[in-house]
C-alpha positions in Angstrom: 0.0 0.0 0.0 1.4 3.4 -1.0 1.6 6.5 1.2 -1.0 8.1 -0.9 -3.5 5.3 -0.4 -2.8 5.3 3.3 -3.4 9.0 3.7 -6.5 8.8 1.5 -8.0 6.0 3.6 -7.2 8.1 6.8 -8.9 11.2 5.3 -11.9 9.3 4.1 -12.6 7.6 7.4 -10.9 9.1 10.5 -10.5 12.6 9.0 -14.2 12.8 8.3 -15.0 11.8 11.9 -12.5 14.4 13.3 -13.9 17.2 11.1 -17.5 16.3 12.1 -16.5 16.2 15.8 -14.8 19.6 15.5 -17.9 21.0 13.8 -20.1 19.8 16.6 -17.8 21.2 19.3 -17.7 24.6 17.6 -21.5 24.7 17.1 -22.3 23.6 20.7 -19.6 25.8 22.3 -22.0 28.7 22.4 -24.6 26.8 24.3 -22.4 26.0 27.3 -23.5 27.5 30.6 -20.5 29.8 31.1 -20.8 31.5 27.7 -24.0 33.5 28.3 -22.2 36.8 29.0 -20.1 36.5 25.9 -23.0 35.7 23.7 -25.0 38.6 25.1 -22.1 41.0 24.5 -21.7 39.7 21.0 -25.4 40.0 20.1 -25.5 43.6 21.3 -22.2 44.7 19.9 -23.6 45.7 16.5 -25.7 48.4 18.3 -22.8 49.8 20.3 -22.2 52.8 18.1 -26.0 53.7 18.1 -25.9 54.4 21.9 -22.7 56.4 22.0 -24.5 59.7 21.7 -23.4 60.6 18.1 
């Protein structure tokens, strides 16, 4: 088995699982209990300049 075939097999199987797991972690990271303050700050940040008195 060549190096290319070995890497291709890894990417097709374990690489796909790793990418999917990373996707789930990044999507669910915002729903963890300690992130409420960061999420609230991010969702109100687009209105920050509207309330500066300009």
